[in-house]
Structures are given as structure tokens and as C-alpha cells.
VMD Tcl script that draws the C-alpha trace (Angstrom):
set ca {
  {-19.59 3.33 -10.09}
  {-16.69 5.26 -11.03}
  {-15.49 5.64 -7.88}
  {-16.20 1.99 -6.87}
  {-14.27 0.73 -9.99}
  {-11.37 3.07 -8.99}
  {-11.23 1.81 -5.96}
  {-11.36 -2.06 -6.67}
  {-8.56 -1.54 -8.88}
  {-6.66 0.26 -6.60}
  {-7.34 -2.84 -4.43}
  {-6.56 -5.02 -6.65}
  {-3.27 -3.74 -7.55}
  {-2.20 -3.05 -4.07}
  {-0.57 -6.37 -3.45}
  {-2.76 -6.97 -0.27}
  {-4.25 -9.66 -1.95}
  {-1.57 -12.07 -2.14}
  {-1.04 -14.97 -4.60}
  {-3.02 -17.74 -2.69}
  {-5.92 -15.01 -3.19}
  {-5.49 -14.25 0.94}
  {-6.05 -10.78 1.73}
  {-3.00 -9.76 4.12}
  {-3.83 -7.18 6.56}
  {-1.90 -4.15 5.03}
  {0.93 -2.79 2.69}
  {4.43 -1.52 3.72}
  {5.73 1.69 3.79}
  {6.88 1.19 -0.15}
  {3.37 -0.40 -0.76}
  {4.16 -4.01 -1.05}
  {2.30 -6.55 0.55}
  {3.08 -6.27 4.37}
  {2.76 -10.45 4.39}
  {0.74 -10.18 7.92}
  {-2.30 -11.64 9.14}
  {-4.83 -12.89 6.83}
  {-8.08 -11.78 8.81}
  {-11.67 -13.67 7.86}
  {-13.40 -10.08 8.08}
  {-10.62 -9.00 5.27}
  {-11.48 -11.98 2.93}
  {-15.38 -11.44 3.72}
  {-15.12 -7.70 2.92}
  {-13.14 -8.28 -0.41}
  {-15.58 -11.14 -1.55}
  {-18.50 -8.73 -0.43}
  {-17.24 -5.91 -2.95}
  {-16.09 -8.03 -5.71}
  {-19.62 -9.16 -5.71}
  {-21.10 -5.96 -5.72}
  {-19.19 -4.79 -8.94}
  {-20.23 -7.68 -10.39}
  {-24.14 -7.12 -10.04}
  {-23.16 -3.33 -10.84}
  {-21.41 -3.75 -13.81}
  {-21.87 -7.62 -14.99}
  {-18.28 -8.02 -15.43}
  {-17.89 -11.69 -14.87}
  {-14.15 -11.56 -13.46}
  {-15.38 -10.10 -10.48}
  {-17.64 -13.08 -9.79}
  {-14.61 -15.55 -10.32}
  {-12.57 -13.15 -8.10}
  {-15.51 -13.38 -5.38}
  {-14.90 -17.28 -6.07}
  {-11.46 -17.06 -5.48}
  {-11.60 -15.48 -2.21}
  {-14.19 -17.74 -1.24}
  {-12.60 -20.71 -1.85}
  {-9.00 -19.84 -0.63}
  {-10.69 -18.67 2.55}
  {-12.34 -22.07 2.75}
  {-9.33 -24.27 2.15}
  {-6.60 -21.99 3.96}
  {-8.25 -20.29 6.88}
  {-10.40 -23.69 8.33}
  {-7.91 -26.30 9.40}
  {-10.12 -29.37 10.39}
  {-13.19 -27.40 8.28}
  {-13.51 -24.71 10.90}
  {-12.92 -20.86 9.84}
  {-10.43 -19.92 12.43}
  {-8.43 -16.73 13.12}
  {-4.67 -16.65 13.78}
  {-5.55 -15.85 16.94}
  {-8.01 -18.60 17.89}
  {-5.44 -21.98 18.85}
  {-4.15 -19.54 21.84}
  {-7.40 -18.15 22.93}
  {-6.00 -14.56 22.36}
  {-8.72 -13.13 20.19}
  {-10.18 -9.66 21.31}
  {-13.83 -8.71 21.19}
  {-13.25 -7.33 17.54}
  {-11.27 -10.12 16.37}
  {-13.78 -12.55 17.80}
  {-16.38 -11.01 15.63}
  {-14.54 -11.42 12.52}
  {-15.60 -14.54 11.49}
  {-19.03 -13.43 11.13}
  {-17.95 -10.88 8.89}
  {-16.62 -13.61 6.60}
  {-20.00 -15.56 6.70}
  {-22.11 -12.78 5.82}
  {-20.17 -12.42 2.35}
  {-19.57 -16.09 1.57}
  {-23.62 -16.49 2.49}
  {-24.06 -13.59 0.06}
  {-21.66 -15.74 -2.55}
  {-23.47 -18.96 -2.19}
  {-26.95 -16.77 -2.88}
  {-25.13 -15.52 -6.03}
  {-23.76 -18.29 -7.21}
  {-26.18 -21.28 -6.23}
  {-23.00 -23.23 -5.57}
  {-23.62 -25.81 -2.74}
  {-20.25 -26.17 -1.35}
  {-20.85 -22.58 -0.18}
  {-23.62 -23.23 1.61}
  {-22.43 -26.41 2.88}
  {-19.32 -24.80 4.23}
  {-21.64 -22.16 6.22}
  {-23.99 -25.04 7.94}
  {-20.54 -26.86 9.20}
  {-19.53 -23.56 10.61}
  {-23.23 -23.11 12.12}
  {-23.21 -26.68 13.43}
  {-19.68 -26.33 15.00}
  {-21.23 -23.66 17.31}
}
mol new
graphics top color blue
foreach p $ca { graphics top sphere $p radius 0.5 }
foreach p [lrange $ca 0 end-1] q [lrange $ca 1 end] { graphics top cylinder $p $q radius 0.2 }
display resetview
């Protein structure tokens, strides 16, 4: 539990999580947000980590963070309501990037189960129907 908490605290303080509650892809050599791509899988993994710490500790701030991450992705990474990677419009996503949205959706549906909030399920259903 201590390792998980230490890892989460490092992540939360690292700067990878930007002011829009989106996870940028890394840090600079001086350990600041590199401002690079926001991939959906990074967003999903952060949701999953926050949820697991909330379950293990009961710390509701972790659940709040998971909601912020989910809400940010739904609004910022979904032009026209469809979850989109930065490489999608040009059709240049490689085989790994084509799978990133699945990772995000796995953790968003976990968030939906944890909160019982309808917007997460509605969003997931819309994504499934769009395929």
C-alpha cells in the first residue's frame, strides 16, 4: 500500500497531469511536463490507478481525481463525441496506438461501475455504437 501511495503521489506531483486534468506523455529532462501528446491510454491508466487507491484507502479525493480525469477526456479528447487519438484524423496511428482507446474505455467503464453515474455509461455506449 505504501508503494502504491508513493507512486501515486509522485505521479500527481510530477507535472504529467496538466491543468486541464489531461495526462501528457512525459516529462522533460528537468522533470516538468513536456506538453506532448495526450494519449487516451495514459488517461485511462491514471483513472484506473486513482480508482484502485480509492478502493484500497477509502480516500474520496482519489475518486474525485478519477472523475476529473474521465470528465476531461470525455470533453477534450472527443471531438464530435467520439474518443479520438491525435493520430486518428491523419490516419497515421500505428498498431499500438489503435489499441489505446480500448485501455481508456476499460477504465472509464470501471469508473462508471464505481460511481453508478449515467454519463460514463452513456459515453461508453456512444463509443460502441460509433464503431
